[in-house]
N, C-alpha and C positions, 0 to 999 in steps of 0.2 A: 489128680490135676483137674482144675476147673474147666468146664466146657462152655458155659454161657458167658456172654459178653460182660454182664454185670458181675459175675463171679470172678472173671479175670481182672476186672477193674478193682474189685474189692481186695483181691490178692495183692495187686500192685500197691494199693493204698496201705494195706496192713504191713507190708514189708517196709515201706517208707516210714510209717509211723513207728514200727519197732526199732528201726535204726535211730530215729529221733529220740525216742524214749530212752534207749540205751545210752545215748550220749549224756542226757540229763542225769540218769541214775549213776553213771560212772563219775560224773563231775561231783555229785553229792557224796558218793562213797569216798572219793579221794579227799575231799575237804574234811569229812568226819575222821578219816584215818590220820590226817595231819594233826588235827586237834587232839585226838586220843594219844598220839605219839608225844605231843608236847606235854600233855597231862602226865603220861607215864614217866617222862624224863624229869618232871617236877619243875618245868620252866613256866612259872606263873605268868610272867610278862608276855611271853609268846602265846600262851593259851588264852589270855584275856583278849589279845589283839585278834586272834583267829576266831574267837567265839562269835562275834557279830557277823563276820563274813560267812562262817559256816551256817549260822542260823538263817541268814537270808537265802543261802543256797538251798537249804532244806525246805524253806517256805516256798521258793520258786518251783521246786520239784513237785511239791504237793499241789500247788495252784495249777500246774499243768496237768495234773491227774496221773502223774507217773507213779506216785506212791499215795497211799490213803492219808487223809488229813490227820487221823488219829495216830498213825505211825509216825508222821512228821512231828506231832506234838509230843509223843513219847520220846523220840530221839532228841528233840530240843530240850526237853525237861531233864533227861539224863545227862546230857552234855553240860547244861548250865549248872546242875547240882555238882557235877564233878569239878568244874572250874571253881565254883564258889567254895568247895571243900578244901581247895588248895590253900586258902587263907588270904 
């Protein structure tokens, strides 16, 4: 447990930041799961409509620093290739 005032403040800040980051990460993962489910079902129309929404969510998550920009690029690339492969 922190004893100094500054350490206590840092602990409060990190807890708040962790909750904030968790919400963004959860939002991104849910969007990716929905898109992957549409791809697995073979529903091309739904997958194409979800793609742009999902990509913007991934971009926003990376821009906030919750995930690394290369991880975001890799995720976007894989999802885009999967949707394009559907035909």
